[in-house]
C-alpha positions in Angstrom: 42.1 -16.9 -26.4 41.4 -18.7 -23.1 39.4 -15.7 -22.0 37.2 -15.8 -25.1 36.6 -19.5 -24.5 35.8 -19.0 -20.9 33.4 -16.2 -21.7 31.7 -18.2 -24.4 31.2 -21.1 -22.0 29.7 -18.9 -19.4 26.8 -18.3 -21.8 26.6 -21.7 -23.4 26.9 -24.0 -20.4 23.6 -22.7 -18.8 21.8 -24.2 -21.8 23.1 -27.6 -20.7 22.3 -26.8 -17.1 18.7 -25.9 -18.0 18.3 -29.3 -19.6 19.9 -31.1 -16.6 17.6 -29.3 -14.2 14.6 -31.1 -15.7 15.9 -34.2 -13.8 16.5 -32.4 -10.5 14.1 -33.7 -7.9 12.1 -31.0 -6.3 11.2 -32.3 -2.9 10.9 -30.8 0.6 11.5 -33.6 3.1 11.3 -31.8 6.4 7.8 -30.5 7.5 7.8 -26.7 8.1 5.4 -24.4 10.0 3.1 -22.1 8.1 3.5 -18.4 8.1 0.9 -15.6 7.9 2.4 -14.2 4.7 1.0 -14.6 1.2 3.3 -14.8 -1.8 1.9 -13.9 -5.2 3.5 -14.9 -8.6 2.5 -15.2 -12.2 3.7 -17.8 -14.7 3.1 -19.2 -18.2 4.5 -21.6 -20.7 7.7 -19.7 -21.4 8.7 -19.3 -17.7 7.2 -22.2 -15.9 10.5 -23.9 -15.4 11.9 -20.8 -13.8 8.8 -20.4 -11.6 9.2 -23.9 -10.3 12.8 -23.3 -9.3 12.0 -19.9 -7.7 9.2 -21.5 -5.7 11.4 -24.4 -4.8 14.0 -22.0 -3.4 11.3 -20.5 -1.2 10.2 -23.9 0.0 13.7 -25.0 0.7 15.2 -21.9 2.4 12.3 -20.1 4.1 11.9 -21.4 7.6 8.1 -20.9 7.5 5.9 -21.6 4.4 3.6 -18.8 3.2 0.4 -19.2 1.3 1.2 -19.2 -2.4 -1.0 -17.7 -5.1 0.0 -18.3 -8.7 -1.8 -16.6 -11.6 -1.6 -18.0 -15.1 -0.8 -15.5 -17.8 -3.2 -17.4 -20.1 -0.7 -19.6 -21.8 -1.2 -22.5 -19.4 -4.3 -23.6 -17.6 -4.5 -23.5 -13.8 -4.6 -27.3 -13.8 -1.4 -27.5 -15.9 0.3 -25.1 -13.5 -0.9 -26.8 -10.4 0.5 -30.2 -11.6 4.0 -28.6 -11.6 3.9 -27.7 -7.9 3.1 -30.9 -6.2 6.3 -30.4 -4.1 4.9 -27.2 -2.5 4.4 -28.0 1.2 1.8 -25.3 2.0 -1.4 -23.8 0.8 -1.5 -23.3 -2.9 -4.0 -21.4 -5.0 -3.7 -21.3 -8.8 -6.0 -19.2 -10.9 -6.2 -17.4 -14.2 -5.2 -13.8 -14.5 -8.6 -13.1 -16.1 -10.1 -13.5 -12.6 -8.3 -10.3 -11.8 -9.6 -8.7 -15.0 -13.2 -9.6 -13.9 -12.5 -8.1 -10.5 -11.3 -4.8 -12.0 -14.1 -4.8 -14.6 -16.5 -4.9 -11.6 -14.9 -1.6 -10.4 -15.1 -0.1 -13.9 -11.3 0.2 -14.3 -11.4 0.3 -18.1 -7.9 1.7 -18.7 -6.3 -0.8 -16.4 -8.1 -3.6 -18.3 -6.9 -2.1 -21.6 -3.3 -2.1 -20.3 -3.6 -5.6 -19.0 -4.8 -6.9 -22.4 -2.0 -5.1 -24.2 1.1 -6.2 -22.3 2.1 -9.0 -19.9 3.3 -6.4 -17.4 -0.2 -5.0 -17.5 -1.4 -8.4 -16.5 1.1 -8.3 -13.6 -0.2 -4.9 -12.5 -3.8 -6.1 -12.6 -3.0 -9.3 -10.7 -1.1 -7.5 -8.0 -3.6 -4.7 -7.5 -6.4 -7.2 -7.3 -4.8 -9.3 -4.5 -3.3 -6.3 -2.7 -6.7 -4.8 -2.2 -7.8 -7.9 -0.3 -4.7 -8.8 1.7 -1.0 -7.9 2.1 1.0 -9.8 -0.5 4.7 -10.3 -1.3 5.1 -10.3 -5.1 8.0 -12.3 -6.4 9.2 -12.4 -10.1 10.0 -15.9 -11.4 13.7 -14.9 -12.0 14.4 -14.5 -8.2 16.0 -17.3 -6.2 16.3 -17.4 -2.4 19.3 -18.8 -0.6 18.4 -17.9 3.0 15.3 -17.4 5.1 13.6 -14.2 4.2 11.2 -13.6 7.2 13.4 -11.2 9.2 13.7 -9.0 6.1 10.0 -8.6 5.6 9.0 -5.2 7.0 6.3 -4.9 9.6 3.4 -2.6 8.6 0.0 -1.4 9.7 -2.3 -0.6 6.9 -1.2 0.7 3.5 2.3 -0.4 2.5 4.3 -0.6 -0.7 8.0 -1.3 -1.0 10.3 -3.0 -3.5 13.9 -4.1 -4.1 16.8 -2.2 -5.5 18.0 -2.1 -9.1 21.5 -1.5 -10.3 20.3 1.5 -12.2 17.2 3.6 -12.7 14.7 2.3 -15.3 11.5 4.3 -15.4 8.8 5.5 -17.7 9.2 9.2 -17.8 5.6 9.7 -18.8 4.5 8.3 -15.4 7.1 10.5 -13.6 5.9 13.6 -15.4 2.2 12.8 -14.6 3.0 12.6 -10.9 5.6 15.3 -10.9 7.9 12.8 -9.1 11.5 12.7 -10.3 12.4 9.2 -9.0 15.8 9.4 -10.7 16.8 11.5 -7.7 15.2 9.2 -5.2 16.2 5.6 -5.8 16.8 2.8 -8.3 13.6 0.8 -7.8 12.7 -2.7 -9.0 9.3 -4.2 -8.9 10.6 -7.7 -9.2 10.1 -8.1 -5.4 7.3 -6.2 -3.7 5.4 -6.0 -0.5 2.1 -4.2 -1.1 -1.3 -3.7 0.5 -4.0 -1.0 0.2 -7.7 -1.2 -0.4 -7.7 2.1 -2.3 -4.5 2.2 -4.2 -6.1 2.6 -7.6 -8.2 5.5 -6.5 -5.6 7.2 -4.2 -3.0 7.1 -7.0 -5.3 8.0 -9.8 -4.3 4.9 -11.8 -7.2 5.1 -14.2 -6.3 8.7 -15.1 -2.7 7.8 -15.4 -3.2 4.8 -17.6 -5.4 6.8 -20.0 -2.6 9.4 -20.1 0.0 6.8 -21.2 -2.2 4.7 -23.4 -0.7 6.0 -26.7 2.0 3.3 -26.5 3.2 0.6 -24.2 6.5 1.2 -22.3 8.2 -1.8 -20.8 8.7 0.0 -17.4 5.3 1.6 -16.9 4.3 -0.9 -14.3 7.6 -0.7 -12.5 7.4 3.1 -12.4 3.9 3.0 -11.0 5.0 0.9 -8.1 8.1 3.0 -7.6 5.9 6.1 -7.3 3.4 4.3 -4.9 6.4 3.1 -2.8 7.7 6.7 -2.5 4.6 7.4 -0.4 5.4 4.4 1.8 8.5 2.4 2.7 10.5 2.9 -0.6 13.1 0.2 -0.9 13.3 -2.2 2.1 15.5 -4.7 0.2 18.8 -3.2 -1.0 21.2 -5.1 -3.2 22.9 -6.3 0.0 19.8 -8.4 0.7 18.6 -9.2 -2.8 21.7 -9.2 -5.1 21.1 -7.5 -8.4 24.2 -6.9 -10.6 26.0 -8.4 -13.5 29.6 -8.6 -12.2 29.8 -12.3 -12.7 27.9 -12.5 -16.0 30.9 -14.2 -17.7 31.8 -16.4 -14.8 31.6 -20.2 -15.2 31.8 -21.1 -11.5 28.6 -20.8 -9.4 28.0 -17.7 -7.3 29.2 -17.8 -3.7 25.9 -17.8 -1.9 27.2 -17.2 1.7 25.5 -14.1 3.1 23.2 -13.7 0.1 19.5 -13.9 1.0 18.4 -13.9 -2.6 19.3 -12.8 -6.1 17.3 -11.2 -8.9 18.5 -12.7 -12.2 17.4 -9.9 -14.6 17.7 -10.2 -18.4 21.4 -9.4 -18.6 22.3 -12.3 -16.2 19.3 -14.6 -16.9 21.7 -17.4 -18.0 23.2 -17.4 -14.5 19.8 -18.4 -13.1 20.3 -21.9 -14.5 23.9 -22.1 -13.3 23.0 -21.2 -9.7 19.8 -23.3 -9.7 21.8 -26.4 -10.5 24.7 -25.8 -8.1 23.3 -23.7 -5.3 19.8 -25.1 -4.7 
């Protein structure tokens, strides 16, 4: 009986925590040096509260402050988004994901545009590929929190690079794997929630227009992740294992906050999304 009550509270209390977090002051009191890195994110009406806390965790725990680019998914204006990040102590650029669509349209990437119009993860793909052709970027999903400095874990690179974090299990679009003849199930459990990526010819070198036409008959939730997993298999693979970026559900029914000692960051995927609010309240 007590177990059932405890498990129920583990899922219900975060609803209260989420409400309380609206009153949490997000302020960085100590000035910090700027870094040469660029962090890229995307947000919208349904996840803006998460994005604010994810960005706050970067501002609080990274020793140097990167340039931050945030793309709107279209559900909030750039001005509305910018007003939420007044606490950010570094350079901030907020734009609309359609700016990436215009960029790709100029390169005649019709199938990428169609994918980006049909699914939010297509928008994510378009935004990342746009910025990654211009400069190296670190993509961070809004459901990732940092608890320590991340700089020493960012791999050095010279030219083309693509790497991601580690999932607890493999989740791929088999159509993409078959197109490339790359059985990633035997390689690694890749997550595109955290990426480092750069390459001025990624779309062409990895035949993305041809691929996206090949898989255009229906939208698969993990198409975008599988694309990045394949690209990374030609580069640095997974630089961030679960020892660096925690990604599991062992404490999914635990009321007390996660012990954050030794944990650089955590990816709060769908099955532990409720814990995001718990740990934001008690660990940030």
